[in-house]
C-alpha positions as CSV (number, residue, x, y, z in Angstrom):
1,M,204.2,-40.0,-68.7
2,E,203.1,-41.2,-65.4
3,N,201.8,-39.7,-62.6
4,V,204.2,-41.2,-59.9
5,L,204.0,-40.7,-55.7
6,I,207.0,-41.3,-53.6
7,T,206.4,-41.2,-49.8
8,G,209.7,-39.9,-48.7
9,G,210.4,-38.3,-51.7
10,A,212.9,-36.0,-50.0
11,G,215.3,-38.4,-48.5
12,F,218.4,-39.8,-49.2
13,I,216.7,-42.8,-51.9
14,G,213.2,-40.6,-52.6
15,S,215.3,-37.5,-53.5
16,K,217.8,-39.0,-56.1
17,L,214.9,-41.5,-57.7
18,T,212.2,-37.9,-57.9
19,L,215.3,-36.2,-60.2
20,S,215.4,-39.3,-62.1
21,L,211.8,-40.1,-62.8
22,I,211.5,-36.1,-63.7
23,E,214.6,-36.5,-66.0
24,K,212.7,-39.7,-68.3
25,G,209.6,-37.0,-67.9
26,H,207.2,-38.4,-65.3
27,K,205.1,-35.9,-63.2
28,V,206.3,-36.5,-59.7
29,T,204.4,-35.8,-56.4
30,V,206.3,-36.4,-53.0
31,L,204.2,-36.7,-49.5
32,D,207.5,-36.4,-46.6
33,N,207.5,-35.4,-43.4
34,L,211.3,-33.7,-43.3
35,S,212.5,-35.1,-40.5
36,P,215.0,-33.6,-38.5
37,Q,216.9,-36.5,-38.2
38,I,217.2,-36.7,-41.8
39,H,217.1,-33.4,-42.7
40,G,217.8,-31.3,-39.9
41,E,216.2,-28.5,-37.5
42,D,215.9,-26.1,-40.6
43,V,214.9,-27.7,-43.8
44,N,215.7,-24.6,-46.1
45,L,219.1,-26.1,-45.3
46,S,218.6,-29.6,-46.1
47,P,220.9,-30.2,-49.8
48,L,218.0,-33.6,-50.8
49,Y,215.2,-30.9,-49.8
50,N,216.5,-28.3,-51.8
51,S,217.2,-30.5,-54.4
52,I,213.6,-31.4,-55.3
53,K,211.6,-29.2,-53.4
54,D,210.8,-26.9,-56.8
55,K,210.5,-29.7,-59.2
56,V,207.7,-31.5,-57.6
57,N,204.4,-31.0,-56.4
58,F,205.1,-31.3,-52.6
59,I,203.2,-32.0,-49.6
60,H,204.7,-31.7,-46.2
61,G,202.7,-34.3,-44.7
62,D,202.8,-37.5,-42.9
63,V,201.9,-41.3,-43.8
64,R,200.7,-41.8,-40.7
65,N,197.7,-38.8,-41.5
66,L,195.1,-39.9,-43.3
67,S,194.3,-36.6,-45.1
68,D,197.8,-36.7,-46.1
69,W,197.2,-39.7,-48.1
70,K,193.7,-38.8,-49.6
71,K,195.2,-35.7,-50.7
72,A,198.8,-37.3,-52.3
73,I,197.1,-40.0,-53.8
74,V,194.6,-37.8,-56.1
75,N,195.4,-38.6,-60.3
76,Q,198.6,-40.6,-59.4
77,H,199.1,-43.8,-61.5
78,I,202.2,-44.8,-59.3
79,V,203.1,-45.0,-56.2
80,V,206.7,-45.8,-54.9
81,H,206.3,-46.0,-51.1
82,L,209.6,-45.2,-49.1
83,A,208.8,-43.9,-46.0
84,A,209.6,-45.7,-43.2
85,E,211.4,-45.4,-39.9
86,T,215.0,-47.2,-40.7
87,G,218.0,-48.8,-38.3
88,T,217.8,-51.9,-36.7
89,G,219.6,-50.9,-33.1
90,E,216.5,-47.8,-32.5
91,S,213.6,-50.4,-33.1
92,M,214.6,-52.3,-30.7
93,Y,213.6,-49.5,-28.2
94,D,211.4,-47.4,-30.5
95,I,208.7,-50.5,-31.1
96,Y,205.7,-47.9,-31.7
97,N,207.0,-45.6,-33.4
98,Y,208.3,-47.5,-36.0
99,T,205.5,-50.4,-35.9
100,N,203.1,-46.9,-36.1
101,T,205.2,-45.8,-38.9
102,N,206.0,-48.5,-41.0
103,V,202.8,-50.9,-40.5
104,S,200.2,-48.7,-39.4
105,A,201.1,-46.2,-42.5
106,T,201.3,-49.0,-45.1
107,A,198.1,-50.3,-43.7
108,L,196.6,-46.8,-44.1
109,M,197.9,-46.3,-47.7
110,L,195.8,-49.2,-48.6
111,D,192.7,-48.2,-46.6
112,V,192.7,-45.3,-48.7
113,L,192.9,-47.7,-51.9
114,T,190.7,-49.7,-50.9
115,N,187.6,-47.2,-50.0
116,S,187.8,-44.7,-52.6
117,K,188.5,-43.9,-56.1
118,H,191.7,-43.4,-57.4
119,K,194.4,-44.3,-60.8
120,V,196.9,-46.1,-59.2
121,K,198.0,-49.0,-60.7
122,K,201.4,-49.8,-59.5
123,I,202.8,-49.5,-56.6
124,L,206.6,-50.1,-55.9
125,L,207.8,-51.2,-51.9
126,A,211.3,-50.2,-50.9
127,S,211.8,-53.5,-48.4
128,S,215.1,-54.6,-46.8
129,R,217.6,-57.4,-46.9
130,A,216.7,-57.3,-42.7
131,V,213.4,-59.7,-43.5
132,Y,215.6,-62.9,-44.0
133,G,217.5,-62.3,-41.1
134,E,220.8,-64.5,-41.2
135,G,220.2,-65.5,-44.4
136,M,221.4,-68.5,-46.1
137,Y,224.4,-71.3,-45.1
138,K,226.1,-73.7,-46.4
139,C,226.8,-76.9,-44.2
140,K,229.3,-79.7,-45.2
141,E,226.9,-82.4,-44.0
142,Q,223.7,-80.9,-44.1
143,G,223.9,-78.4,-47.4
144,V,221.7,-75.2,-47.5
145,V,220.7,-74.2,-43.9
146,F,219.1,-71.2,-42.4
147,P,220.1,-70.2,-39.1
148,S,218.1,-68.5,-36.6
149,C,219.9,-65.7,-34.4
150,R,222.5,-66.0,-32.4
151,K,222.6,-66.4,-28.9
152,N,224.4,-64.0,-26.6
153,K,226.0,-66.6,-24.6
154,D,227.8,-67.8,-27.6
155,L,228.6,-64.0,-28.3
156,K,229.9,-62.9,-25.1
157,V,232.5,-65.7,-25.4
158,G,233.5,-64.5,-28.5
159,V,231.9,-67.1,-30.5
160,Y,230.5,-64.9,-33.7
161,D,229.8,-67.5,-36.3
162,F,227.3,-70.3,-37.1
163,M,228.6,-73.3,-36.2
164,S,227.2,-77.2,-37.7
165,Q,225.5,-79.0,-35.0
166,S,226.4,-82.2,-36.4
167,S,230.4,-81.6,-37.2
168,N,230.9,-78.5,-34.7
169,S,231.9,-76.5,-38.3
170,K,231.7,-73.4,-39.3
171,L,229.1,-72.8,-41.5
172,I,229.7,-70.9,-44.9
173,P,227.3,-67.9,-45.5
174,I,226.4,-68.3,-49.3
175,P,224.1,-65.2,-51.5
176,T,220.5,-65.3,-50.2
177,N,217.9,-66.0,-52.9
178,E,214.5,-64.6,-52.5
179,E,213.6,-67.8,-51.9
180,S,215.1,-67.8,-48.8
181,H,213.9,-68.6,-44.8
182,I,212.4,-65.2,-43.9
183,L,213.8,-64.8,-40.0
184,P,214.1,-61.3,-39.1
185,T,215.9,-60.3,-36.3
186,S,214.8,-56.9,-35.3
187,V,211.8,-54.7,-35.1
188,Y,212.7,-53.1,-38.0
189,A,213.0,-56.2,-40.1
190,I,209.2,-57.4,-38.5
191,N,208.2,-54.3,-39.3
192,K,209.7,-54.6,-43.4
193,L,208.1,-57.8,-43.3
194,N,204.8,-57.3,-42.5
195,Q,205.1,-54.4,-44.9
196,E,205.3,-56.9,-47.8
197,Q,202.6,-58.6,-47.0
198,L,199.9,-56.3,-46.5
199,I,201.0,-54.9,-49.7
200,L,201.1,-58.5,-51.6
201,L,197.9,-58.8,-50.4
202,V,195.6,-56.5,-50.6
203,A,196.6,-54.8,-53.9
204,K,196.3,-58.1,-55.4
205,N,192.8,-58.5,-54.7
206,L,192.7,-54.5,-56.0
207,N,194.2,-55.8,-58.8
208,I,197.3,-53.1,-58.6
209,N,200.3,-54.3,-60.2
210,T,203.1,-55.0,-57.0
211,T,207.0,-55.0,-57.1
212,V,208.7,-55.3,-53.7
213,L,212.6,-54.3,-53.8
214,R,214.7,-55.9,-51.0
215,F,218.1,-53.4,-50.6
216,Q,221.1,-54.3,-49.4
217,N,223.1,-51.3,-47.3
218,V,223.1,-48.4,-49.9
219,F,225.2,-45.7,-50.0
220,G,226.5,-42.8,-51.9
221,P,226.7,-38.8,-51.5
222,G,223.8,-37.3,-50.2
223,Q,223.4,-40.0,-47.1
224,S,222.6,-38.4,-44.2
225,L,226.1,-37.7,-41.8
226,S,224.0,-36.8,-39.1
227,N,221.7,-39.7,-38.0
228,P,223.7,-42.0,-35.6
229,Y,221.2,-44.3,-36.4
230,T,221.5,-45.5,-39.9
231,G,224.7,-45.9,-42.9
232,I,227.8,-47.2,-41.5
233,L,230.0,-45.6,-44.0
234,S,227.7,-41.8,-42.7
235,I,228.5,-43.3,-39.1
236,F,232.3,-44.3,-39.5
237,S,232.8,-41.1,-41.6
238,T,231.1,-38.6,-39.2
239,I,233.6,-40.5,-36.4
240,I,236.7,-40.2,-38.3
241,L,236.1,-36.3,-39.5
242,N,235.5,-35.6,-35.3
243,N,239.0,-37.1,-34.8
244,N,237.9,-40.4,-32.7
245,N,238.7,-43.7,-32.7
246,I,235.9,-46.2,-34.4
247,D,234.6,-49.0,-32.2
248,V,234.7,-52.3,-34.4
249,Y,232.1,-54.5,-33.2
250,E,232.6,-58.1,-32.9
251,D,235.4,-59.8,-34.6
252,G,235.2,-56.8,-37.4
253,L,235.0,-59.7,-39.6
254,Q,230.8,-59.7,-40.0
255,S,230.1,-58.5,-43.5
256,R,227.3,-56.6,-45.5
257,D,226.4,-56.0,-49.2
258,F,227.1,-52.2,-50.0
259,I,225.2,-50.8,-53.1
260,Y,225.7,-47.3,-54.6
261,I,222.6,-45.3,-54.8
262,D,222.7,-44.6,-58.6
263,D,222.3,-48.4,-58.9
264,V,219.3,-48.4,-56.7
265,V,217.8,-45.7,-58.6
266,E,218.5,-47.9,-62.4
267,A,216.6,-51.3,-60.1
268,S,214.1,-48.8,-59.0
269,Y,213.3,-47.9,-62.1
270,L,213.3,-50.9,-63.7
271,A,211.1,-52.2,-61.6
272,L,208.6,-49.2,-62.0
273,T,208.4,-50.0,-65.7
274,D,208.0,-54.0,-65.2
275,N,204.6,-55.5,-65.9
276,D,204.5,-58.7,-63.8
277,S,203.0,-58.5,-59.9
278,G,203.8,-59.7,-57.0
279,E,207.7,-59.9,-58.0
280,V,210.2,-59.8,-55.3
281,F,213.5,-59.0,-56.0
282,N,217.2,-58.4,-54.0
283,V,219.2,-55.6,-54.9
284,G,222.5,-55.7,-54.3
285,T,225.9,-56.4,-55.5
286,G,226.2,-60.0,-54.7
287,I,229.6,-59.0,-52.8
288,Q,230.6,-59.5,-49.3
289,I,232.8,-56.3,-47.5
290,S,233.3,-56.9,-44.0
291,V,232.8,-53.9,-41.4
292,L,236.2,-53.8,-40.3
293,D,237.9,-53.3,-44.3
294,V,235.3,-50.5,-44.5
295,A,236.5,-48.8,-41.9
296,E,240.3,-49.6,-42.6
297,K,239.0,-48.3,-46.2
298,L,237.5,-44.9,-45.2
299,K,240.5,-44.4,-42.3
300,S,242.6,-44.5,-45.7
301,L,240.9,-42.6,-48.3
302,F,240.5,-39.9,-45.3
303,N,244.0,-40.0,-44.6
304,S,243.4,-40.2,-41.2
305,D,245.1,-41.4,-38.0
306,I,242.8,-42.4,-36.0
307,N,242.3,-45.9,-34.5
308,I,240.8,-48.7,-35.2
309,E,239.7,-50.6,-32.4
310,I,238.2,-54.5,-32.3
311,S,236.0,-54.1,-29.1
312,G,233.8,-57.4,-29.5
313,K,231.0,-55.5,-28.1
314,F,227.7,-56.9,-30.3
315,R,224.3,-55.2,-30.4
316,A,220.9,-56.8,-30.0
317,G,218.9,-57.3,-33.4
318,D,222.6,-57.6,-35.4
319,I,223.4,-59.6,-38.1
320,R,226.6,-62.1,-39.0
321,H,226.7,-62.2,-42.4
322,N,223.8,-61.1,-45.3
323,F,224.7,-60.5,-49.4
324,A,222.4,-61.2,-52.3
325,D,221.7,-63.5,-54.8
326,I,221.0,-61.1,-57.4
327,S,220.4,-63.5,-60.2
328,K,216.6,-63.1,-60.1
329,I,216.6,-59.3,-60.9
330,K,219.3,-59.9,-63.7
331,N,217.3,-62.2,-65.3
332,H,214.0,-60.7,-64.8
333,L,214.4,-57.2,-65.3
334,G,218.4,-57.3,-66.7
335,F,219.4,-55.2,-63.9
336,C,223.3,-55.3,-63.0
337,P,224.9,-53.3,-60.6
338,K,227.8,-51.1,-62.6
339,V,229.5,-49.0,-59.4
340,S,231.6,-51.1,-57.5
341,F,232.4,-51.1,-53.8
342,D,235.3,-49.1,-53.9
343,E,234.8,-46.8,-56.7
344,G,231.5,-45.9,-55.0
345,L,233.3,-45.2,-51.9
346,A,235.9,-43.1,-52.9
347,K,232.8,-41.0,-54.9
348,F,231.4,-41.2,-51.4
349,V,234.5,-39.7,-49.4
350,S,234.9,-37.0,-52.2
351,W,231.6,-35.6,-51.4
352,V,231.9,-36.1,-47.6
353,K,235.1,-33.7,-47.9
354,T,232.7,-31.1,-49.0
355,Q,230.2,-31.0,-46.4
356,E,229.9,-29.8,-42.9
357,I,231.5,-31.7,-40.0
358,Y,228.7,-32.5,-38.2
359,D,229.1,-33.2,-34.4
360,D,229.5,-37.0,-33.8
361,K,226.5,-38.2,-32.4
362,Y,227.1,-41.6,-32.4
363,L,228.4,-42.3,-28.7
364,E,225.5,-41.2,-27.5
365,S,223.3,-43.1,-29.7
366,I,225.3,-46.1,-28.2
367,K,225.4,-44.8,-24.6
368,K,220.8,-45.2,-24.8
369,L,221.5,-48.7,-26.3
370,E,223.6,-49.8,-23.6
371,G,221.2,-48.6,-21.2
372,K,218.6,-50.5,-22.3
373,G,221.0,-53.1,-22.6
374,L,221.1,-54.0,-26.3
375,I,224.6,-53.9,-26.4
376,K,226.8,-56.3,-24.6
């Protein structure tokens, strides 16, 4: 039995991983600030928090606080670092808060581990596919290429895909592997990359085993339905339940790799029990799903008559495509996702239908982004 500290352990991924580890016989400590953006104004009504609060050593604290880290780290064998500010759009104007929570807090953890006695022998970092930026593409003439961020002048005239500079043919997105170029296009992505770099460097010097998991788009029951900045499935579901039309950006054909929460928990556990150090793994399905397809599937499952409108708008920091090459995690850890997107989506929608209908705050968040020039 291991003592496991999970930062952000009351959140969507954290609470599910916490329950899984407890079931497997581990003793779990959770350090979480119970953010209202995730748990609502009254944490006693938070299903995520209530699912774990009586089963763990719960520390209501903050990863930006030195004393909370010192208290939380005592007698821990494993640290799962999930606590973070997430969301590409919000990160582009809430820069100090994102960097302080994601990067400075990680540095604080490593400072405590460097300068105090502890029993930590493993760190698992939840990173993101965002670090790749646009990821890997194939050019007919040049082979594999790694395009940087798209130009506003192209996006404004509806050119959303990357074009080959030599032949003017469209670049074809291919699964992005862990050896891909790292080209972050948002503050959030830079933050996650900085976290990876700090942990992989410092933990190695401390002889602490490390694993980095680059999550694709995680979804499933328990995902916040009130946070307008993260989780396209939750955002679209809340819009539909408020009987509002869905505004799909660009041409709707931009795609993501969606992975169900249960598969993420399994991948995380396999990574926790792996003895190799310094490994970085993609956690996804390797399957592209377009944003328009997501909207249409949700509309059908909710039996809604709202309209899906393709506006041609675009948002700073957004990428066109990114889906994972998961051959490394399959070969190294034996991980293979079990839940298809359609199966997971059906489970998610069934759960959403049992929940309170939250006010649609998405338009408010969009106005804020537009006011800062981040949506064109």
